[in-house]
Phi, psi and omega in degrees: 000167182296326180295317179296318179297320180296318177299314180297318180297320178296320180297317182296324181294331181293342185286350172296337176285342193295332183295326186244339188210088180296314182293327175296318176295323178299315181297318179300315183292325177298318180293321179297315179293331174298318178297322178297320180293319181295336180289350183058028178233082186298335178299322178293323178296321177298318180297317177300317181296319182303314179289320182296322181296321178297319181292328178302320183296333177278320184290337180292349177285341180285126187255356190280355187267000179102163184297136175081002184293316180300320179295317180302311181298315181296315180297321178299315179297317180299316180299314180301315181295318179300320180295321176303315186290324179276003168086014178278172178280106182288336180299309180295319182296315182297322178297320176298318180293323179297313179296321183289318184286341181297336183273357183262146176277169181297337184269006185256154174270152174259007187298334181295335185252347188247134175225157182212126172271093188289348176299334181287345183303323185261002170069357180229155180282141178298141184297334180296328181282347178262008172087010178205162176270155173298149181213174181298335182288343181277347188222156173266093185296323179296322176296318176303316181296320179295322179295316179294321179295321178295316178297322178297318180296320177297317180295324176297316180296317181297327182269000179078016179278172177283166181277083178253133182301143180303326186277349181291138183301330182265010178292145179293154175263134175244186187305311185292327177298315180295321180294318180290329174297317181292330178296313183292328175296318183291320180290324175300312177300321182295317177303316183283337171301312181287332174294317177297320179296319179298321178296318180295320180296320178296320179293319177299319180297319181286325180288321183273351180055037174209155186291143174285149181302133182301328182296322181294313180298320179295319177305312182294313187285326177291317180291322179297322178300314179296317180294323176296325176293321175299315183298320179299319179299314181289329175293324176289327185283316191260128171293162182305324184291345181254014178256146177300144181275003184255023182303323176299326179294317181292327176298311182293315181294322176298315181299314180297318182295332176275323184292312187299305180293327178293330178288333180284304180189159175299324180296320178298322178295315182297317180293325177296314178298318178302316181294316180298313185289332174301313177296317184298321179300313179296322180298314179295317182295330177293343175265318187293315185298310179297320180295320178292319179298324181273355180068032184249155170051058183297324179289322177295319178299320178301316179296314182297321180295320179295317177296318181297318180299319176299316180297320178296320177298317178300318179298312181293321178298315180296319180296319180295318181289335179295333175055072176125151180293152180289148175280188184298307181295324179293321176296321179297316178298317180295324177295320177297319181294318179295317179294319179296323176295319179295317178296318179299318180295321178295319178295319180295333177290335189254336186239000000 
C-alpha cells in the first residue's frame, strides 16, 4: 500500500545520516517504525522493514562511524520490528531505546539491551515444536499449484506474452517462478548440508574412537528430517520445467558445507547452520511480504510461512547450542556463508 511505501521511503532517507551519525539514524528509524505500529497496519510495517533491511546491508559498508556501529544499527532495527510483530506498543519501547542508546558511544554495541524473538517473524509456530514435520497433509498442494498457475497467467498477460500454461516446458519464467526455483534449490542444499554433517560426525567418531555427543547427532537428524519434508513439498508443487537445472551443484555444495565445519567441531557446524538459516529467513520473507500485500496465493503463503517458521527455529536452535557469540574469524566465516547462500539463490532464480 501507499502508506507502506511512504514509510519505507522515509526509512531510506534516514540513511543519509549514517555516514556521520549512526545513532541519529537509528533514532529516526525507530520513530518511523513507531508510526507504522500506531497505524495498526502491521503489513505496512513489514513492508517498511523489508526495504530497510536491504538498505542496512549497504549502510554497513560505511566504516567511519566506529567499531560496532553497523551492528548497533541493525540490532535496533531488528528489535523494533520484533516488537511490531508481537503487538506491543512500539512507540513507548522505541522511546525507552532512544533514551538508553543516547548514553552509548558510536563504538559500543546495543546487544546487551536488545532482544528479539525471531520466531514471531513468520507469525506461526515452527512445526518441530509441535512434535511433527510439515507434510503434504498440512496443505492443499493442488490449490497452491492453481494459485501459482493463475499468477503466472496474469504475469504473462501483463508482459504481453502468449497464453502458455505454467506447466509447459517452454513457458516463460516470471518473478514467482524464479523464487520457487530458488526455494527448491535451497531445500535441496539444506538436506545435503545435514547429510554432509552426518558423514563428518561418523568420520570423527571413527578417528577419535569415541562416541559423538548424542545432542549433536540429534540436532543433525531432526533438522535433516524437517528439511526433507520441506523439499518434498516443493517437489510436489513444482513441475520439472520450473526447477533449477543446477540441483547436482547444490547437492554437492550443500554436502561440503555441512561436512567441513562438522569435521572441525560441533560449534563450527552450529554457527554455519545459524548463518545459512539467517539468510533463508530473509529469503522467505522477501516472497511472503509481496504476496500478502497483493492478496495473492494464500495457500502458498501458508506453506511458505510454515517452512519459514521451521527455518527460524533451526537458526535459534543452532545459536543456542553454539553457546556464546562468534569470534572474529567465526563472524568472517558466517559472512562468507550468508553471501554464498545469497549468490546461490540468485543463480537458482535464473538457471
